[in-house]
Structure formats: structure tokens, C-alpha cells
C-alpha positions as CSV (number, residue, x, y, z in Angstrom):
1,M,0.2,0.2,0.1
2,T,1.3,3.7,-0.9
3,N,1.6,5.7,2.5
4,H,0.5,9.1,1.7
5,F,2.2,10.6,5.2
6,D,5.7,10.6,6.4
7,Y,4.6,11.3,10.0
8,F,1.5,11.0,12.4
9,V,-0.1,13.1,15.4
10,V,-2.4,12.1,17.7
11,F,-4.2,15.6,18.2
12,A,-5.6,14.3,22.1
13,E,-6.3,15.4,25.9
14,M,-5.5,13.9,29.2
15,R,-8.0,11.5,30.1
16,T,-9.3,10.4,26.7
17,G,-7.8,7.4,26.4
18,S,-4.7,8.4,24.3
19,N,-2.8,5.7,26.3
20,F,-4.4,3.2,25.4
21,L,-4.6,4.5,21.2
22,E,-1.0,4.5,21.3
23,S,-0.5,1.0,22.8
24,N,-2.5,0.0,20.1
25,L,-0.6,2.0,17.5
26,N,2.4,0.8,19.0
27,A,1.3,-3.0,18.6
28,L,0.8,-2.5,14.6
29,E,4.4,-3.8,13.0
30,G,7.0,-0.6,11.7
31,V,5.0,1.8,13.6
32,S,6.4,3.9,16.8
33,C,4.4,6.4,18.5
34,H,6.8,9.0,20.9
35,G,4.3,9.5,23.4
36,E,4.4,13.3,24.3
37,A,7.2,14.5,22.6
38,F,6.4,18.1,22.8
39,N,4.9,18.1,26.5
40,P,6.8,21.2,27.8
41,H,7.7,19.7,31.0
42,F,9.3,16.4,29.7
43,I,9.8,14.8,26.4
44,G,7.7,11.9,25.6
45,Y,7.2,10.2,29.2
46,P,8.3,12.2,32.4
47,N,10.9,9.6,33.1
48,R,12.8,9.6,29.7
49,T,15.5,12.0,28.6
50,E,15.5,12.1,24.7
51,I,13.7,11.0,21.9
52,L,16.1,9.5,18.7
53,G,19.3,10.9,20.2
54,L,17.6,14.8,21.0
55,T,17.7,15.6,24.9
56,Q,14.8,18.0,26.2
57,E,17.2,21.1,26.0
58,M,18.0,20.3,22.1
59,R,14.1,19.8,22.0
60,E,13.4,23.6,23.0
61,A,16.3,24.6,21.1
62,D,14.7,23.6,17.8
63,P,11.3,21.7,18.4
64,G,11.8,21.1,14.2
65,K,14.5,18.9,14.5
66,L,13.1,16.3,16.9
67,I,9.7,16.3,14.0
68,D,12.8,15.6,11.1
69,R,14.0,12.8,13.8
70,I,10.5,11.5,13.9
71,R,9.8,11.5,10.3
72,S,12.8,9.9,9.0
73,Q,13.5,6.4,10.9
74,P,14.3,4.5,8.6
75,D,12.4,1.5,10.1
76,A,9.2,2.7,11.6
77,F,6.4,5.2,10.8
78,G,6.8,7.8,13.3
79,G,4.5,10.2,15.1
80,F,3.7,11.1,18.6
81,R,0.4,12.8,20.8
82,Y,-0.1,16.6,20.9
83,F,-2.5,18.3,24.0
84,H,-3.1,21.7,23.3
85,D,-1.1,23.1,26.0
86,H,2.0,21.5,23.8
87,D,4.4,23.7,22.1
88,L,2.7,25.7,19.9
89,R,5.3,26.0,17.3
90,V,4.8,22.8,16.4
91,L,1.4,22.5,16.5
92,D,1.8,25.2,12.9
93,I,4.4,22.7,11.4
94,A,2.4,19.2,11.8
95,L,-1.0,21.9,10.5
96,E,0.8,23.2,7.4
97,D,2.2,19.8,6.7
98,P,-0.2,17.5,4.5
99,R,2.6,14.7,4.6
100,C,2.1,14.7,8.3
101,A,-1.3,12.4,9.0
102,K,-3.5,13.8,11.2
103,I,-5.2,11.6,14.0
104,I,-7.9,13.3,16.4
105,L,-9.3,11.5,19.5
106,T,-12.2,12.9,21.5
107,R,-14.3,12.1,24.5
108,N,-17.4,13.8,26.2
109,P,-15.6,16.1,28.3
110,L,-17.4,15.2,31.4
111,D,-15.8,12.3,31.1
112,S,-12.6,13.0,31.0
113,Y,-12.8,16.3,33.7
114,V,-13.8,13.5,36.3
115,S,-11.2,11.3,35.0
116,R,-8.5,13.8,35.3
117,K,-10.3,15.1,39.0
118,I,-9.5,11.4,39.8
119,A,-6.4,10.0,38.7
120,A,-5.2,13.9,40.0
121,A,-6.5,12.7,43.8
122,T,-5.2,9.3,43.3
123,G,-2.0,9.8,41.9
124,Q,-3.1,6.8,39.2
125,W,-2.8,8.0,35.4
126,K,-2.3,4.4,34.4
127,L,-3.8,1.3,35.3
128,T,-2.2,-2.2,34.2
129,N,-3.2,-4.5,37.2
130,I,-6.6,-4.2,38.2
131,K,-5.7,-4.9,41.7
132,R,-3.2,-1.6,42.4
133,R,-6.2,0.1,41.1
134,K,-7.3,3.2,43.7
135,E,-10.3,4.7,44.5
136,A,-11.3,8.3,44.8
137,Q,-14.7,10.8,44.2
138,A,-14.4,13.7,42.2
139,E,-15.3,17.0,43.8
140,F,-16.9,18.5,40.7
141,D,-16.1,22.6,40.5
142,A,-18.4,24.4,37.8
143,V,-16.0,26.9,36.7
144,E,-13.3,24.5,36.8
145,F,-15.4,22.3,34.7
146,S,-16.8,25.3,32.4
147,R,-12.9,26.2,32.1
148,H,-11.8,22.9,30.6
149,V,-14.9,22.6,28.1
150,E,-14.3,25.5,26.3
151,D,-10.3,24.8,26.4
152,L,-11.5,22.0,24.2
153,Q,-14.2,23.9,22.0
154,A,-11.3,26.2,21.2
155,F,-8.9,23.6,20.3
156,Q,-11.3,21.4,18.1
157,I,-12.4,24.7,16.4
158,T,-8.8,25.3,15.9
159,L,-7.8,22.0,13.9
160,M,-11.2,22.5,12.3
161,N,-10.8,25.8,10.8
162,R,-7.0,24.6,10.0
163,L,-7.5,22.0,8.4
164,Q,-10.5,23.3,6.3
165,S,-8.4,26.2,5.3
166,S,-5.9,24.1,3.8
167,G,-7.7,21.3,2.4
168,Q,-7.0,18.7,4.5
169,T,-8.8,15.9,6.4
170,A,-8.4,13.8,9.6
171,F,-9.1,10.5,11.2
172,Y,-11.3,11.1,13.8
173,V,-12.2,8.5,16.8
174,D,-13.9,8.5,20.0
175,Y,-12.8,7.2,23.0
176,E,-15.6,4.7,22.5
177,D,-14.3,3.8,19.3
178,L,-10.6,2.1,21.1
179,Q,-12.3,-1.0,22.0
180,N,-13.5,-1.6,18.3
181,L,-11.0,-3.6,16.7
182,D,-12.5,-2.6,13.0
183,V,-11.9,1.3,14.2
184,M,-8.2,0.6,15.2
185,N,-7.3,-1.3,11.6
186,G,-9.5,0.8,9.8
187,L,-7.2,3.7,11.5
188,A,-4.1,1.8,10.5
189,Q,-5.0,1.3,6.6
190,W,-5.9,5.3,6.4
191,L,-2.4,5.4,7.7
192,G,-0.7,3.3,5.3
193,V,0.8,0.6,7.3
194,N,0.4,-2.7,6.1
195,S,0.3,-4.6,9.4
196,R,-3.1,-5.6,11.1
197,L,-4.2,-6.0,14.8
198,E,-5.7,-9.5,15.9
199,A,-6.4,-8.2,18.9
200,L,-6.1,-5.1,21.1
201,D,-4.1,-4.3,23.7
202,D,-5.2,-5.5,27.0
203,K,-2.2,-4.3,28.8
204,L,-4.0,-1.0,29.9
205,K,-7.3,-1.5,32.2
206,R,-10.4,1.1,32.1
207,Q,-9.7,2.7,35.7
208,N,-13.3,4.0,36.5
209,P,-15.7,2.1,34.5
210,A,-18.1,3.7,37.0
211,P,-21.4,5.6,35.4
212,T,-20.5,9.5,36.1
213,L,-22.6,10.2,38.6
214,S,-21.1,7.4,41.1
215,K,-18.0,8.9,40.5
216,V,-18.7,12.3,41.9
217,A,-18.7,13.4,45.5
218,N,-21.0,16.4,45.1
219,P,-23.5,14.7,41.9
220,D,-26.5,17.2,43.0
221,E,-24.3,20.3,42.9
222,M,-23.1,18.7,39.3
223,T,-25.9,18.1,37.8
224,A,-27.3,21.5,38.7
225,A,-24.7,23.5,37.1
226,L,-24.4,21.0,33.4
227,A,-28.2,22.0,33.4
228,T,-27.2,25.6,33.1
229,M,-24.4,24.7,30.6
230,D,-25.6,26.0,26.7
231,W,-23.9,22.6,25.1
232,F,-25.1,23.4,22.2
233,N,-24.2,27.2,22.1
234,L,-27.8,28.0,21.1
235,S,-27.0,31.4,22.9
236,R,-23.9,31.8,20.2
237,T,-24.4,35.1,17.9
238,P,-23.7,34.4,14.7
239,N,-21.0,36.1,12.6
240,F,-20.7,36.2,9.4
241,E,-18.8,39.3,8.7
242,P,-15.9,39.0,6.4
243,R,-12.9,39.7,8.7
244,R,-11.3,43.1,8.7
245,G,-7.7,43.6,8.6
246,P,-5.8,46.4,11.5
247,A,-6.5,49.0,8.6
248,V,-2.9,50.9,9.4
249,R,-3.2,53.2,6.7
250,G,-6.1,54.9,8.9
251,Y,-4.2,54.8,12.0
252,L,-3.2,58.8,12.8
253,A,-0.5,59.4,15.7
254,A,0.1,63.0,16.8
255,A,2.9,65.1,15.6
256,K,4.9,64.8,19.0
257,T,3.3,63.2,22.0
258,P,3.1,59.5,21.8
259,L,-0.3,59.2,21.2
260,L,-1.8,56.9,18.2
261,Y,-5.3,56.7,17.1
262,L,-7.3,53.6,15.6
263,P,-10.2,55.4,14.3
264,M,-13.1,53.0,14.0
265,R,-14.8,53.9,10.6
266,G,-18.3,55.7,11.5
267,G,-17.1,57.0,15.0
268,P,-15.8,60.7,15.2
269,E,-12.9,60.7,13.6
270,E,-12.7,64.7,12.2
271,A,-13.7,65.8,16.2
272,V,-11.0,63.3,17.4
273,A,-8.5,63.9,15.0
274,E,-8.9,67.5,15.4
275,W,-8.2,67.2,19.3
276,L,-4.9,65.0,18.6
277,A,-3.8,68.2,16.4
278,A,-4.4,70.9,18.9
279,L,-2.6,68.7,21.6
280,D,0.8,69.6,20.1
281,G,-0.3,73.2,18.6
282,V,-0.5,71.6,14.8
283,T,-3.1,71.2,12.2
284,S,-5.2,67.8,11.6
285,E,-2.8,67.5,8.0
286,D,0.0,67.8,10.5
287,L,-0.4,64.3,11.6
288,I,1.4,61.4,10.6
289,S,-1.0,59.5,8.8
290,G,-0.4,56.9,5.8
291,M,1.9,54.6,7.5
292,N,2.7,50.7,6.7
293,Q,3.1,48.3,8.7
294,K,6.5,48.6,8.9
295,E,6.0,52.4,9.0
296,L,4.1,51.7,11.8
297,R,6.7,49.3,13.5
298,Q,9.6,51.7,13.4
299,W,7.1,55.3,14.9
300,K,6.5,52.2,18.5
301,T,10.2,51.6,18.5
302,Q,10.8,55.7,18.5
303,N,7.8,56.5,20.9
304,K,9.0,54.4,24.2
305,G,5.7,54.7,26.6
306,F,3.5,55.5,24.1
307,R,-0.3,54.8,24.3
308,S,-3.0,54.0,22.2
309,F,-6.4,54.0,21.7
310,T,-9.9,53.9,19.7
311,V,-12.9,55.2,20.3
312,L,-17.0,53.7,20.1
313,R,-20.0,55.7,19.0
314,H,-23.4,54.1,20.0
315,P,-24.9,51.6,17.4
316,A,-27.9,53.6,16.8
317,E,-26.2,56.9,16.3
318,R,-23.5,55.2,14.0
319,I,-25.3,53.6,11.5
320,H,-28.2,56.7,11.5
321,Q,-25.4,58.8,11.1
322,V,-23.8,57.1,7.9
323,F,-27.2,56.4,6.1
324,C,-27.3,60.3,6.2
325,Q,-23.7,61.0,5.2
326,R,-23.3,58.0,2.7
327,I,-26.5,56.7,2.0
328,L,-29.2,59.5,2.0
329,Q,-27.7,62.5,0.4
330,K,-26.3,62.6,-3.5
331,G,-23.4,64.5,-3.7
332,P,-19.3,64.8,-2.0
333,G,-19.1,61.7,0.4
334,S,-21.8,60.3,-0.7
335,Y,-21.9,56.4,-1.3
336,G,-23.6,57.3,-5.1
337,A,-23.2,53.5,-6.9
338,I,-24.7,51.9,-3.1
339,R,-27.2,54.6,-2.9
340,E,-28.6,53.6,-6.3
341,T,-28.2,50.2,-6.3
342,L,-30.1,50.6,-3.2
343,R,-33.1,52.4,-4.3
344,R,-33.5,49.7,-7.4
345,Q,-32.6,46.5,-6.2
346,F,-33.4,46.9,-2.5
347,K,-36.1,49.4,-2.4
348,V,-35.1,51.3,-0.3
349,P,-37.4,54.4,-0.5
350,L,-34.2,56.9,-1.1
351,P,-35.5,60.6,-2.6
352,K,-33.9,60.0,-5.6
353,D,-32.0,63.2,-5.8
354,G,-31.7,63.5,-2.5
355,P,-34.0,65.2,0.6
356,D,-36.3,68.4,0.1
357,E,-38.8,70.6,1.6
358,D,-41.4,67.9,0.9
359,Y,-38.9,64.9,2.7
360,S,-40.8,64.5,6.1
361,R,-40.0,62.9,8.8
362,A,-41.9,59.7,8.2
363,D,-40.5,59.5,5.1
364,H,-37.1,60.1,6.9
365,R,-37.6,56.8,9.3
366,A,-38.8,54.6,6.4
367,A,-35.7,55.0,4.3
368,F,-33.7,54.1,7.5
369,V,-35.9,51.3,8.4
370,G,-35.1,50.2,4.7
371,F,-31.5,50.9,4.8
372,L,-31.0,49.0,8.1
373,S,-33.1,45.7,6.4
374,F,-30.1,46.1,3.9
375,V,-27.1,46.1,6.3
376,K,-29.3,43.1,7.9
377,A,-28.5,41.3,4.8
378,N,-25.0,42.9,3.5
379,L,-23.9,41.6,7.6
380,A,-24.5,38.3,6.9
381,G,-23.4,37.6,3.6
382,Q,-26.8,37.7,1.5
383,T,-25.8,40.5,-1.1
384,S,-23.1,41.2,-3.5
385,I,-22.7,44.8,-2.5
386,R,-19.6,44.9,0.0
387,V,-19.6,45.2,3.7
388,D,-18.5,48.4,4.0
389,A,-16.0,49.6,7.4
390,E,-18.4,52.3,8.4
391,W,-21.6,49.9,9.0
392,S,-19.4,47.0,9.7
393,S,-19.6,46.4,13.4
394,Q,-17.2,47.7,15.9
395,S,-16.3,44.4,17.7
396,Q,-15.3,43.1,14.1
397,A,-13.2,46.1,13.9
398,L,-11.4,45.3,17.3
399,S,-10.5,42.5,16.3
400,G,-8.7,43.3,12.8
401,F,-6.6,46.1,15.5
402,A,-5.6,43.3,18.1
403,E,-3.6,41.4,14.4
404,L,-1.0,44.2,15.1
405,G,-2.0,44.8,18.8
406,P,-5.4,46.3,20.6
407,P,-5.7,49.5,21.6
408,D,-5.1,50.3,25.4
409,L,-7.8,52.4,25.7
410,I,-11.1,52.0,24.4
411,L,-13.1,55.3,25.0
412,R,-16.6,55.8,24.4
413,E,-17.6,58.9,22.4
414,E,-20.0,60.3,25.4
415,E,-17.0,60.4,27.7
416,L,-14.2,62.2,25.6
417,A,-14.6,65.4,27.1
418,V,-13.3,63.9,30.4
419,E,-11.0,60.8,29.0
420,L,-8.9,62.4,25.7
421,P,-7.8,65.4,28.6
422,E,-7.1,63.3,31.3
423,L,-5.5,61.3,28.9
424,A,-3.0,64.0,27.4
425,R,-2.1,65.0,31.0
426,R,-0.2,61.4,31.2
427,F,2.7,62.4,29.2
428,A,2.5,66.4,31.1
429,A,0.6,68.0,28.0
430,S,-1.9,70.6,27.5
431,A,-4.9,69.0,27.7
432,P,-6.8,71.4,25.1
433,A,-10.8,70.9,25.5
434,Y,-13.2,68.2,23.5
435,A,-15.1,69.6,20.7
436,P,-18.0,67.1,19.8
437,S,-18.4,66.9,16.2
438,Q,-21.6,67.9,14.7
439,P,-24.1,65.5,12.9
440,R,-23.8,66.4,9.2
441,S,-26.1,66.3,6.7
442,Q,-29.0,65.4,8.8
443,P,-32.3,66.5,8.0
444,Y,-33.8,64.8,11.0
445,T,-32.1,63.8,13.7
446,L,-32.2,60.4,15.1
447,G,-34.0,61.2,18.5
448,D,-37.0,62.8,15.8
449,I,-37.6,59.2,14.8
450,H,-36.4,56.9,16.8
451,D,-38.6,54.5,19.2
452,A,-38.9,50.7,20.7
453,A,-39.5,48.9,17.6
454,L,-36.3,51.1,16.3
455,E,-33.9,50.6,18.5
456,E,-35.0,46.6,18.7
457,M,-33.5,46.4,14.9
458,I,-30.5,48.2,15.6
459,T,-29.7,45.7,18.8
460,A,-30.7,42.4,16.8
461,L,-28.6,44.3,13.6
462,Y,-25.6,44.3,15.8
463,Q,-26.2,41.9,18.4
464,R,-22.3,41.4,18.9
465,D,-21.5,45.2,19.7
466,Y,-24.2,45.1,22.5
467,M,-23.2,42.4,24.1
468,M,-19.8,42.3,24.0
469,L,-18.7,46.1,24.2
470,G,-21.7,46.5,26.6
471,F,-24.3,48.9,24.9
472,D,-27.5,49.8,26.6
473,A,-30.5,50.8,24.5
474,W,-30.1,54.5,23.2
475,R,-31.4,57.4,24.7
476,R,-32.3,61.1,23.5
477,Q,-30.1,62.8,26.6
478,R,-27.5,61.6,24.6
């Protein structure tokens, strides 16, 4: 049989049966699994000092060397077990290599958690002689278990996404599959190994075969905690927005003071830029802008102790201002092509030539509601029109900033009169007053049309921003 792989990795976690899987892999002729080869605290196994002639110190210096040794064994098809907290450098090497076979071993997270608690209490992590079995009950901790589940889910999502994006697949094995001889031999076939198992390895014994409830000291507390968990992630807010990069060329650095402004599109960009310029007694044109990533790194290196910030605007005010400035009006600053498409294709009741004296408050509300309906479809990836940065979610923009380093401070527009002068004083600079930007091109304000129904639409549209960034319902006194 042609072997399409040079080596393999078993992605697993503690107490998922990875020792048993390794034993059966090693029972196959020509297969050699080297344990937790990249565990940060030991190499392979706790009592080992090297693998294939490489010590732990040598592995730390260059983990790729150990992978090369495992891959290049002349008389064996080599591999290792990898847990989510092992050397991250190895994760990138393995996932990016299509010649590395990926085996993903999973187990019910509650079972693995309880098993781990019992093993920690007894000090017995493997059992080969049933007469030496130690007994203990696990103390269920809801917070600890929640973290356990989050770690497992995050790692599994990482594996899935990385394999999907690189066009690879993996061989999935569940804990119960380990007792199925046909599945184990199917794994051998998938790996390209010619040998087969006649029977499963019987040296390792199941340590805690009893029902889970009987293995826990506080079963009532565990049952109550599990009842509140969202196992199927039903409360997760779907996010179909395209990922946004950091948009470095839009960053603004003060002319002298080591302050860096990361503008949130659709926010008070001009007003903040004017304040940043006044800080050093210059104009907005004198601010440092248009940097690329290299120039940004150089600026950061030359301005030790710098602070960076961005400004959030309430989603309702933000989307209404964007609507008025980019969609409602015609002429400079308007998204003319998108405006016409919204009128013709999406039937948004926009005045053909822009608002005139007959444009009423009811007309404004109807046009705004039509635009909100379009944005909802747009953010869900249901239109061919670009997702513009001015109406994309602010939480997504923050994720883009984080690629090159998140802002030190995330300020709210309504707090800028206090927060910006306070920020300036950290550098012993003068503290000019902040002059809020005045809404432009608004025939009617948000307050003129706002009601509970409109707020419900905007809240649903920007649910992630309301939830993740803590926004409350918009109020007229803003």
C-alpha cells in the first residue's frame, strides 16, 4: 500500500484514552509513537530524557529537529501525541504539513474531567494491574469544568478551521471507538500501514468504569451546574461578517506627543483628529498618517511608552450618521453607486435627488428602516455589495486592530470630554478641550424618529456589539 504520510500526530487531551490508542498503534508492526514528544515539562514520558537521540533542551531550541527525526526513522512510521497546551510551534508545523497524518481523539468532556480529577486525587494515571486500582471520588467544580470545556472547544475549532482552510482531513476517533478492533484496523489502513491488529492491547485497564454520577462526591451540585450549560451553543451570536484587517493606513499619530489613534470608521474621526492636532498646536494635516506596518513598528520603537486608543460610538448613532452621510444625500461623500442599487434593487425609499422640502419625518424613518434591512442582509453575506467599514460591527473592527496589537484604551464617544484631556495629562502635555463633532447632513436627528421598534431593529443588527461591548439602549439625552 502506498503511504501518503511521512509521520502522524494524535491530537488528544488528558484522560481521553490517548495512552490506550498509542499502545495499539505501537502494536502495529512498523509503527512507533513517541508519547507526548512536545510536552513542555518532559519529553515523551516523565521518566525519559531523550527521543531518538534528542534531549529536551535540544528539542526546546528547535522542535523542528525532533519532528525531522521522527519523520526520518528508517525502520518505523513515527508519530507523537499532542495536547492543546503543548509546544505551539509544533502545532503550526504539523497542521501546515499535508504529509503529516492527523488523528483526532475525543471524549465526552464530563467523563474526561471526572477521570482527570480522580487520577489527580489518587496519583494513578495508568492502570495495568486491576489489583492495584486506587479509588477516589471527584469533587465537581462548575467554574473549573466550564474552563475545561472552553479549552477543549477552542482547540477543536482551531484544528477544524486550520484543516479546512488547508484542504486537509483527519481521522476522527472517539473514546468508545478505541474498543472497536475494526476501527483500529481501519485507522491502520488510513495511515497506509500494512500490518493489522489481531486483538486490542490488553495491558492497560479502564480505571473508572462506573457511571459518572457515582464517581462524583457532589452529584447534585454537578447536575444543577450542567443544567445551566449551553451545550449546543444556542446563545451564540452568529457572525458572518468578513474578517477585517487592522487598516494601518488609517491610524493617526500625534505630531509630537506619543499618542496613537486607531479610528473606528463611522465614529467621531474628524473631531478626535482635531483634538489630537490641538494637543501639539498643529493642524490635522500635520498628524502622522498613511503609515504601513513597517512604518508603524518604527514609530512604536521610536516612541517608547506610547499609548494607543480608539473610540466607540453607540451603534444607533453610528448607523444613523452613516445612513445620512453616505446613503441619504447625493453628492460629495455619498456612496453614489450603492445608493442607486439600494433604490433600484433593494427598494429602499430614498429620495431620488436627496431630501427636499417635502421630505418628511415619516419618509426619513421609512428610508432608514429600509437601509437597516439592507445592512442586516449585507452583514450576513447575503448581498453582492461590499461590507463597508462604516457599517460593519465595531467588535469586528476591534478584532482587526488586535492583529497588530489592540489599543491600550477603548473610549466611548460620550466620555471623550473627560477622558481625552486625562489621557493627555499622562504625558505632561497641555490638555485642550474636546469639541464634539456635530451631526452632518441630517434633515432629521435620530431622536426625531427613534422608538422602541427602531431600537429593537438596531439591537438585533448589532447584537454582538451590544453584548460584547456593553452598549445599552440609545437614549435621547445623549
